[in-house]
C-alpha positions in Angstrom: 15.3 -19.8 155.7 12.5 -22.4 156.3 13.8 -25.8 155.5 14.7 -26.3 152.2 13.7 -22.7 151.1 15.4 -19.5 151.2 12.8 -16.7 152.0 14.1 -13.8 149.7 11.0 -11.0 150.6 7.7 -10.0 149.7 6.5 -10.6 146.2 5.3 -7.0 145.8 9.0 -6.1 146.3 10.0 -7.1 142.9 8.7 -4.7 140.2 5.8 -5.8 137.5 7.9 -7.0 134.2 11.1 -6.4 136.0 13.6 -8.4 138.2 16.3 -8.0 141.3 18.9 -10.0 142.2 20.1 -12.2 144.8 23.4 -12.9 146.0 24.6 -16.1 147.1 27.9 -16.0 149.0 30.8 -17.9 147.0 28.9 -17.9 144.2 26.8 -16.1 141.5 24.0 -14.0 142.1 20.4 -15.2 141.3 18.1 -13.0 139.2 14.1 -12.9 139.8 11.5 -12.0 137.7 8.2 -11.1 137.7 5.8 -11.2 135.2 2.7 -8.8 134.0 0.6 -11.8 134.8 2.1 -11.9 138.2 4.1 -15.2 137.9 7.5 -15.1 139.8 10.7 -16.9 138.1 14.4 -17.4 139.2 17.3 -17.9 137.0 21.0 -17.7 137.5 21.6 -14.1 136.3 23.6 -14.8 133.5 23.2 -15.2 129.7 23.8 -18.8 128.1 25.7 -17.2 125.2 28.1 -13.9 127.0 27.1 -14.1 130.3 25.4 -11.0 130.2 23.0 -9.7 133.5 20.1 -10.9 132.5 18.3 -9.1 135.6 19.4 -6.1 133.3 16.9 -7.2 130.8 13.3 -6.7 129.3 10.6 -9.0 130.7 8.1 -9.7 127.9 5.4 -12.3 128.6 7.4 -15.6 130.2 10.6 -14.4 128.4 14.0 -12.0 129.0 16.1 -10.6 127.1 19.3 -9.9 127.5 21.0 -7.0 127.7 23.9 -7.7 125.8 22.5 -9.3 122.5 19.3 -9.2 122.8 19.1 -12.9 123.1 15.6 -14.7 124.4 15.4 -16.5 127.5 12.3 -18.6 128.5 11.9 -17.8 132.5 10.4 -21.2 132.8 13.0 -23.0 131.1 15.7 -20.7 130.8 16.4 -22.5 127.1 17.6 -19.7 124.6 14.2 -19.1 122.0 14.2 -19.0 118.1 17.5 -20.1 116.7 19.8 -19.1 119.6 21.2 -22.6 121.7 21.7 -22.7 125.6 20.6 -22.8 128.9 20.7 -21.1 132.2 19.8 -22.7 135.3 16.3 -22.6 136.8 16.2 -22.1 140.6 12.5 -23.5 141.3 10.3 -21.0 143.3 7.5 -21.0 145.5 5.0 -18.4 147.2 4.3 -18.0 150.8 2.2 -15.9 151.9 3.0 -13.6 149.7 6.7 -14.2 150.3 9.1 -15.8 148.0 11.3 -18.4 148.4 14.2 -20.4 146.3 15.0 -23.6 146.6 18.1 -23.5 148.6 19.7 -26.6 146.7 19.2 -25.5 143.7 20.0 -21.8 144.3 23.7 -23.2 145.9 23.6 -25.5 142.8 23.8 -22.5 140.3 25.9 -20.3 141.7 28.6 -22.8 142.5 
């Protein structure tokens, strides 16, 4: 841990157009996504529709498709796209020296 940030590993440990999950003690896991253009995003690992595991969805552009009902969730905002309504918590991310850091306070809040 680096102050207010949790170091979860190297950027290259997250597959391009894929994700990995980060367990949170006493709470829900966090899904960390890497897009084709190399950007990193983090969301609570649950779709706002039926709670599907977003980490198992397909990443395309800056969205992920929920594996249960194909809801499209914007990685930057957590908002459902199109006519669907709902939002999943977004976790601030920063990259430092090739390491992925998650905002500690937001991670714990999203997992509560």
